[in-house]
N, C-alpha and C positions, 0 to 999 in steps of 0.2 A: 362749493359752499361745505360740503362734508371736510374736505381737507382742511378746510380754513378753520373750521371746530375744532377738528382734531389737533391740528398746530397749536390755536391759540390754548388748548386743554394742556398740552405737553409744556407751554412756554408758561405756565403758572407757577408760582412757587410752593414749596412745600412746608407742610406743617406736621410734626409729631406730636401724639397727644398721646400720652401715657395714662392709664386709670379711665380710658374713654368709655366704658360700658355704663357709666352712672354717674351720678352728681356732677361736681365742677368739671369733671373732664368730657362728659358727654356735652354740656353747654359751651363749653369751650370750642369743641368741635361745631357743634354747631352754629356758632356766631361765627368762627372762622370759612366755615362752610358757605355762610351768607356773603362773605367778603372775596366768594371765588377762590379761596387757595386749596390745593390738593390735599389732601389727608394721608398720614399713616396711622392707622386706630390699634391701640395696643392695649391689651388687658388679658386677665383670664379666660372671661367667658366668651367662647367662640360665637354662642348664638347670641349674644346681646350686640356683638360687633356687628355681625351679620344685619344683624336687623337696623342698624345706626347707619351700616353704608347703604342700605337700601331705602331707608327713608330719606338718607343726603341726596343718593344719584339721582332718584326720583325728582327732587324738589329743587337742587342747583345743579344737578348735570357735571361735578365735578368728578376728578380721577382719585378714587380711593382705595388703599390697600389696607388691608387686615394681617395683624400679627399676633394671632393670641399667644399668650406665655405668663407665665410667675414671673417677674422682674426679680425677686428674692431670691429664684433660686442660681446658684452659681453659673458663670458664663452666659446669663439671660441676655446681658447690655452688650457682649460681644457677639452674639448669635443676631439681636436686632440690628445691630450695626453694618454686620455681615449679611443680612438681608436687601437691607437700605441699596448696598454697595452690589449688590447681584442685581438690584431690580434698577440700576442705573440712576437711582433718587439721591440729589444733595437736599441733605434738609436746610431750610432756611430759619425754620424756627421749631425750636425745642420747647415742649411745656413738661414739664417733670411734673405731674400731678400726682401719679401713683404714690398711695402711701397706707396707714394704718394706722388704727392707736390701741392701744391696752390701756385696760381699767382694772386697779387693783394694787395691793400691798406687793410693794415690787420683790421680795423673796418671796412670794408665793405663785409669781407666772411663770416661771421656769422656763424652758425654752422657746417659748413663745415670745419673750422679749427678742431673744437673737433675730429669729425671722423678722420681728417688726424693724429693727435694726438695720438687718441686709436690705429691706426694703427702703427705709426712708433716710439711709444715711451711704450705704454701700453701692447700691444702684444708680442712686440719682448722682453718686460723684462720679460713679462709669461711664454714663449718659454724658454727663459734662466734660468728662475729660476724652470721650471718643469723638461725640460730635461738637464739640468746642472747639479741637484739635484741628477738623476739617473744615470748620468755619474759620478759624484762625487762618489757615491755607490759603482759602479762597478770599481772605479779609473783606468777610460779609456773614451777618448771620446774627441772632438772637437766641436767647435763651431766657425761660421763664419758670423760675423753681416756686412751689408751692410751699411756704411755710405756715405758720401759725401763730398767732398772737400769744399762745402756751409758750412759745420759745423765746419771751421777754422775761419768763418768771421762771422759778421753782415751783412744782406744782405736786404736791405731794398725792397719792394714787393714781398720777398719771404722769410720775416723775422720769421714766426712760421717754415715752413719748414727747413729753416737754422738752428734755434735752436734747432731742433727735432733731427737733424745730431750730433749735437754738444753732446747731449746727448748719440747718439749712440757710438761716440768715447770715451765718458769720462767713459761711463757706462761699455764698453768694456774693457779698459784698467784696471778698478778697478777689474770688475770679474775676469779678466784673474790672476790676483795676488790673488784673494779669492779661485779659483780654482786649482791654481797650485800644490799646496801642495797634491792634491788629483791625481793628472796624468793627468788634464782635460787641454786642451789647449782652448784659446779664440784669435780669430784674428778680427779687423775690416779692412775692405777694403773700402777705399775713393775714388772710381773714380768721374771724373767730368763731361762734356757733354758726354753724350751716344747717339748714333743715334738709340733712339726708338722713341715710341708713347708719350714719357714723357710731351714734349713740350704740345700737344694737350691735353691730360689729365689732366694738370695741368691750365688750362685755357688761355693760352698765345695764340694770336691771329695774332701779328706783325709777317709778313712773312721776315722783317730784321732781329729780332731775332732769328728765326728758321734757317735762311741762318748762321748765325753767329755761332748758336750751331751745325747744322750738320758740318759745315767746320771743326770747331775744336773738334771734338766730337771722341771719341773710338766707334768703333762695339762691339756691345755684347758681341760677341765672345770672343773678345780680352781682355773686364774687366773680364769676367767670367774666362776666362783662368788665368789672373792674379791672381784672388779670389784664386782659388783651388789651384794656387802652393805657395799661400802665406800660407794659410790654413794646407797645406801638410809639409810647412818649417815650422810651427809653430812660423810664424812671429806675433808679439805684434798687427802691424797696417802697414799697405801697402797703397801707393799712387798709382793709376793707372797712368801710363802715365809721360812723363819727364816735359813737360810745367806746368801737376798740381802739380809736385813736389816743382818747381819752384815758383810759387803761393801761395802755400802753406807756403812755408819757407819765402816768403815777407811778407805775411799777419801777421807772427809772430812778424814781425819789426815795421809795421807799427803801429803808435797809433790806438786804435781803433775807435775813433770818428774820426778822419781823414780818415780811411779805409772806414768808414760804408758813410761818404760824398762821395768818390770817388767812391764807388758801386753804390751809388745813380742815382750820375751823368751819371755812364755809362749805369746802368738798362734804364734811360729814354732815355738816346740816341739811345738805340735799340729798344725801344718799341714805341716811340711818332712818 
């Protein structure tokens, strides 16, 4: 009986979730654990990863490995890939959820912007290249990249963040076509406001903005559920939430200069 359980665990598929210590990443890990996927959990906080590992082990009885690291650090993606190779793990589902935002005038953000771009763009791209190549060689696998509705429009005071999420969308769609011939699926999830610590982490102090964000935001669980459903359905991209779909559609119809002006006015009204 014990041998059967161990064999069954080893035959389960593996999902790698970055940014798994909280928010959408944590909820995604919980959903996948409920579906009996083995997990590799990645985030900066080792303590939070251990807590989540303990919770899911006790509840679901799956195989879980943790890899504490800052993916914005040079070669972090390569170190993570090497870890999986040493552990003999073949990743069947890659969830690129790790990311961060920065609020404020671009010229005043300094080197913080480079760190954000390293995480949102460089690390995500390296993860897709490393694990995507392995999936292509095995001719199976899926990748879910977490973008943002902000990636559909120029967003003053979130200029670099929005631009980085535009990259995530367009890169994901292009990569999807490159890898489709190998049987590998790529999906991009575009959420809007989410009820997490994003506003605080990116430096927003305005209580008016935070109340607006919370009122119009989705729960991390709802966003994670939508993302998991989309990647399992092999969707090219999905916008989480009805209002966000309307906003994204409207953004494509409005001239970009005028749209940028409108968003600038809206941002100032919420933060000043």
